[in-house]
N, C-alpha and C positions, 0 to 999 in steps of 0.2 A: 504494500500500500504506500509506503513512504517514498519508494522510487517513483511511483506514478504521480505523487504530489509534487515531488521535486521537478519532475518533467513538466507538469502542467503549470506550477506556480513559481518555479525557481527564478525565472528571468524577471517576472513582475516583482517578486520579493527583493531581488538584488537591486532593482531600480529604486524601490522604496528605501532600501538601506543606503544607497548612494545619495538620495535626497536628504535623508536624515543626518548622515554623517558628512564630514567635510573633505574626506579623501578616500581613495580606493582601499587603503589598508584598513582603515577603521570600518568602512562599509563591508569589507570582506570578513572582518572579525564579527561584526553584528550579524551578517548573513549566516556564518557558521554557527555562532552561538544560538541563533534563532532555531536553526534546524536541529541542533542538539537538544534544546528545550522541547521542541516538537516531538522528537523521538522519545524523550523521557516522559512527556505528558500526554502522549497520544490517547491514552485510556480516558483522559478527562474530556476529550473532544466528543461532543454530542453529534453523532453522525446524521441526525435529522436536520441539523443546521448547516448552512453553507460553510465550506472549509476556509475560504480566503479571509473572511472577517475574523475568524478565530486565529488564523495564522498572523494576521495583522496585529491583533491584540498581543499575541506572544512576542512578536517583534518589538512592539512598543514597550512592553514590560522589560524585555532584554535591554533595549536601548536605555531605558531609565536606570536600570541596574548598572550598566556600563558607565553612564554619566556619574552615578554616585561613586563608583569605584575610582573613576578618574579624578573626581573632586578630592577624594582621600589621598590619592597619589600626588595631586597638586600641592596639598598641604605639606608633603614631604619632598617637594621637588628639589630642595637644596641638597638632598641626599642622593639624587639621581645621578648616575655616572655621566660623564661628559660624552661617552660613546652613545648612550641612549639619546641624549639631547641632540647630538649631531644626526643620528638616524631620523629622528622626528623632523628636523629642519630640512634634511636632504630630500625628502619625498614630496613630489609635486602634487598639487591638488588635481582633482578630476576636471577635465576641460572638454568642451564640445566644440565642433567645427563651426556651428552656426553662431554668429556674433550676438544675435538677439537672445538666443537661448543661453549663451555664455553670460551675458549681462544679467539675465534673470536669475540664473543659478548663482552668480556671484552675489547679487542682492539678497537672495534667499539665504545664502550662507552667512551673511552679515546679521541676520535676525538672531535674537537670542534663541536658545534651544527650545524653549516652551512655545514661542510663537511659530518657529520653523516647523515644529511637530504638527501644530494645528493647520498651518497652511498646506503642508504636504498631504496630510490626511484628507483635507477638504477638497483641494483643487487637483491634486494628482491622483488620489485614490477614490475620490467621489463620495466620501462619507458626509452625512449631514452633521450639523452641530450637535444634535442629540446623540448620534452614534459616537461622535468623537468624545463627548463627555463620558460616555460609558467606557470607551476604550482607554481614555487617559485617566479615568478615575477622578474627574473634576466636575463642577457644576456647569450646566449648559450656558449660563450667563457668563461664566469665566471664559468659556470657549468663544462665545460671541465677542466679548470685549478684546480678547487676544487677537482674534481674527481681524477685527476692525483696526486695532492698533498696528497689526502687521501690514494690512493694506496701505495704511497711511505711510508707514516706513518704506515699504517697497515703492510706492508711487513717488515719494520724495527722492529716493535714491535713483530710481530709473529716469526721472525727469530732471535730475541734478538741481533740485530746489534747495 
């Protein structure tokens, strides 16, 4: 079953990971961690429900866990080896050939992680604000206000105001 899921949803999940993260390496980590969680938690999936929304929720939860882990690592960044810092700095961010798309992705990456998550789930994945609230574990009003603020920030950045 899992092979069929990866075949059907793998590419879509990977693009979601790319949109949430800021580079290929982190997106790959999120992608792999998501599939590991899916493997471990497949018994909790209700087969009467569509698979992709469940997969998206797993991905969002893994993303949030990774962000928390990175926040702790950041607190101890003075203790990180110089090799690790160089590795992080040397890896280029994901780029597209289309300049308009590149500008949009760049603007999206400049949003804070909470707003970026909302924008990606709403505009790229097609979820409603109510569905995003359930996926992200926040109130629908919070989703709406973050989405509104994100639109303003994106518009400002894309029009150079």
